[in-house]
DRENVEX-786070 format. One record per residue (C-alpha): residue number from 1; residue in one letter; z, x, y. Coordinates in nm, 3 decimals, always signed. Layout:
BEGIN
FIPA    nr   rest         Z         X         Y
FIPA   NUM      a         Z         X         Y
...
END
This chain:
BEGIN
FIPA    nr   rest         Z         X         Y
FIPA     1      m    +2.971    -0.453    +1.138
FIPA     2      r    +3.170    -0.766    +1.074
FIPA     3      v    +3.541    -0.753    +1.166
FIPA     4      l    +3.761    -0.965    +0.942
FIPA     5      d    +4.091    -1.011    +1.121
FIPA     6      d    +4.196    -1.370    +1.053
FIPA     7      l    +4.367    -1.435    +0.719
FIPA     8      e    +4.298    -1.808    +0.741
FIPA     9      e    +3.927    -1.755    +0.809
FIPA    10      l    +3.884    -1.540    +0.496
FIPA    11      a    +3.892    -1.839    +0.259
FIPA    12      t    +3.605    -1.999    +0.450
FIPA    13      l    +3.390    -1.691    +0.380
FIPA    14      a    +3.397    -1.722    +0.000
FIPA    15      g    +3.043    -1.691    -0.131
FIPA    16      q    +2.900    -1.579    +0.204
FIPA    17      e    +2.696    -1.266    +0.257
FIPA    18      l    +2.878    -1.023    +0.483
FIPA    19      g    +2.582    -0.794    +0.541
FIPA    20      t    +2.404    -0.477    +0.433
FIPA    21      s    +2.480    -0.113    +0.508
FIPA    22      d    +2.243    +0.151    +0.634
FIPA    23      w    +2.043    +0.352    +0.383
FIPA    24      l    +2.203    +0.669    +0.246
FIPA    25      e    +1.998    +0.944    +0.082
FIPA    26      i    +2.142    +1.077    -0.243
FIPA    27      d    +2.082    +1.453    -0.239
FIPA    28      q    +2.145    +1.715    -0.505
FIPA    29      d    +2.432    +1.871    -0.308
FIPA    30      r    +2.625    +1.542    -0.321
FIPA    31      v    +2.558    +1.506    -0.695
FIPA    32      n    +2.667    +1.867    -0.760
FIPA    33      a    +2.986    +1.821    -0.555
FIPA    34      f    +3.068    +1.507    -0.755
FIPA    35      a    +3.004    +1.697    -1.079
FIPA    36      d    +3.243    +1.969    -0.964
FIPA    37      a    +3.508    +1.714    -0.861
FIPA    38      t    +3.494    +1.524    -1.190
FIPA    39      g    +3.397    +1.797    -1.437
FIPA    40      d    +3.090    +1.595    -1.542
FIPA    41      h    +2.813    +1.856    -1.543
FIPA    42      q    +2.575    +1.673    -1.776
FIPA    43      w    +2.228    +1.821    -1.736
FIPA    44      i    +2.067    +1.491    -1.626
FIPA    45      h    +2.278    +1.523    -1.310
FIPA    46      v    +2.286    +1.894    -1.228
FIPA    47      d    +2.007    +2.084    -1.408
FIPA    48      v    +1.704    +2.020    -1.187
FIPA    49      e    +1.461    +2.215    -1.406
FIPA    50      r    +1.567    +2.058    -1.738
FIPA    51      a    +1.595    +1.709    -1.587
FIPA    52      a    +1.237    +1.730    -1.455
FIPA    53      a    +1.122    +1.719    -1.819
FIPA    54      g    +1.386    +1.462    -1.915
FIPA    55      p    +1.375    +1.084    -1.944
FIPA    56      f    +1.404    +1.016    -1.568
FIPA    57      g    +1.164    +1.282    -1.437
FIPA    58      g    +1.441    +1.449    -1.237
FIPA    59      t    +1.811    +1.453    -1.181
FIPA    60      i    +2.000    +1.127    -1.131
FIPA    61      a    +2.328    +1.045    -0.962
FIPA    62      h    +2.632    +0.981    -1.176
FIPA    63      g    +2.702    +0.610    -1.209
FIPA    64      y    +3.056    +0.672    -1.091
FIPA    65      l    +2.924    +0.861    -0.788
FIPA    66      t    +2.725    +0.552    -0.694
FIPA    67      l    +3.037    +0.337    -0.744
FIPA    68      s    +3.248    +0.579    -0.540
FIPA    69      l    +3.019    +0.531    -0.239
FIPA    70      i    +3.118    +0.163    -0.203
FIPA    71      p    +3.401    +0.239    +0.045
FIPA    72      l    +3.170    +0.453    +0.261
FIPA    73      l    +2.884    +0.204    +0.258
FIPA    74      g    +3.104    -0.107    +0.270
FIPA    75      a    +3.274    +0.024    +0.586
FIPA    76      q    +2.938    -0.013    +0.762
FIPA    77      v    +2.928    -0.380    +0.663
FIPA    78      f    +3.281    -0.504    +0.729
FIPA    79      s    +3.624    -0.397    +0.844
FIPA    80      l    +3.949    -0.559    +0.733
FIPA    81      e    +4.168    -0.572    +1.043
FIPA    82      t    +4.425    -0.819    +0.911
FIPA    83      p    +4.797    -0.755    +0.963
FIPA    84      g    +4.981    -0.567    +0.688
FIPA    85      a    +4.882    -0.328    +0.413
FIPA    86      k    +4.540    -0.329    +0.248
FIPA    87      l    +4.528    -0.202    -0.109
FIPA    88      n    +4.241    -0.135    -0.346
FIPA    89      y    +4.362    -0.331    -0.648
FIPA    90      g    +4.079    -0.262    -0.889
FIPA    91      v    +3.737    -0.359    -1.010
FIPA    92      n    +3.672    -0.668    -1.219
FIPA    93      k    +3.323    -0.574    -1.335
FIPA    94      v    +3.089    -0.279    -1.289
FIPA    95      r    +2.737    -0.232    -1.421
FIPA    96      f    +2.472    +0.036    -1.359
FIPA    97      p    +2.142    -0.151    -1.416
FIPA    98      s    +1.917    +0.134    -1.301
FIPA    99      p    +1.956    +0.511    -1.258
FIPA   100      v    +1.968    +0.642    -0.902
FIPA   101      p    +1.721    +0.934    -0.876
FIPA   102      v    +1.824    +1.227    -0.660
FIPA   103      g    +1.625    +1.203    -0.338
FIPA   104      s    +1.631    +0.823    -0.333
FIPA   105      r    +1.805    +0.608    -0.076
FIPA   106      i    +2.070    +0.348    -0.151
FIPA   107      r    +2.247    +0.081    +0.049
FIPA   108      d    +2.525    -0.171    -0.013
FIPA   109      h    +2.474    -0.545    +0.008
FIPA   110      v    +2.815    -0.717    +0.029
FIPA   111      t    +2.913    -1.077    -0.045
FIPA   112      m    +3.262    -1.224    -0.021
FIPA   113      g    +3.384    -1.354    -0.354
FIPA   114      e    +3.700    -1.552    -0.418
FIPA   115      v    +3.991    -1.550    -0.176
FIPA   116      t    +4.320    -1.627    -0.349
FIPA   117      d    +4.660    -1.691    -0.192
FIPA   118      l    +4.943    -1.473    -0.323
FIPA   119      p    +5.316    -1.490    -0.243
FIPA   120      a    +5.283    -1.162    -0.047
FIPA   121      g    +4.940    -1.225    +0.111
FIPA   122      k    +4.587    -1.269    -0.020
FIPA   123      q    +4.361    -1.128    -0.287
FIPA   124      l    +3.992    -1.080    -0.207
FIPA   125      t    +3.704    -1.013    -0.438
FIPA   126      l    +3.398    -0.852    -0.287
FIPA   127      r    +3.062    -0.835    -0.463
FIPA   128      h    +2.870    -0.516    -0.400
FIPA   129      t    +2.507    -0.464    -0.492
FIPA   130      i    +2.392    -0.105    -0.447
FIPA   131      e    +2.018    -0.132    -0.390
FIPA   132      i    +1.777    +0.156    -0.448
FIPA   133      d    +1.497    +0.176    -0.193
FIPA   134      g    +1.171    +0.065    -0.356
FIPA   135      q    +1.327    -0.025    -0.691
FIPA   136      p    +1.350    -0.378    -0.833
FIPA   137      k    +1.688    -0.326    -1.004
FIPA   138      p    +2.007    -0.212    -0.829
FIPA   139      g    +2.181    +0.113    -0.912
FIPA   140      c    +2.520    -0.055    -0.930
FIPA   141      v    +2.672    -0.400    -0.913
FIPA   142      a    +3.049    -0.420    -0.879
FIPA   143      e    +3.314    -0.676    -0.799
FIPA   144      t    +3.603    -0.504    -0.624
FIPA   145      v    +3.948    -0.649    -0.563
FIPA   146      v    +4.152    -0.595    -0.246
FIPA   147      l    +4.509    -0.704    -0.180
FIPA   148      l    +4.604    -0.795    +0.175
FIPA   149      l    +4.981    -0.778    +0.187
FIPA   150      t    +5.150    -0.964    +0.471
FIPA   151      s    +5.508    -0.949    +0.342
FIPA   152      a    +5.726    -0.768    +0.092
FIPA   153      g    +5.693    -1.090    -0.111
END
C-alpha cells in the first residue's frame, strides 16, 4: 500500500499509477445485502433461478454495488495520511462497461488524476478501473474527487 502523506508531493503524482488492489469475490450474499440496503431487488441481481435463464446466464452485481466497493478496494492501494480533514467530494464520471457476474472476482486499479490547489487545501481526482478477472472490459470506471482540507479557508 502506498502512503500519501506529503501535500507537496501529490502534484508530482498526477497521471501516475498508484497500484492495484487484491482480488475480491462478489458473492450472492453481498449482492442480496446491497439489494436490501438500497431496495433494488431487480431479478437480475437477486433471483438466482430466473437470472440463470436471463441475458447474463446468472445473477449480476448492481452497478452501484461495484462503485460502492471503491473505498474498500482503494484502501488496499493507497492511504491518504495528509494533515487535516479528508472529504469525499463526489464523482466526476462513472460508467459500467461490463456486468459483474456473481461468483466473479474484481479488483481496483488506481491512477492519480489532477491535483488542484484550493484556498483551504487540495482537490484530488482519482481514476478507478474495477477489473473483472478474465474479462476484457472492466465492470466500472470512475473518477472520484477528494478534498484535502488543511485550513478553515
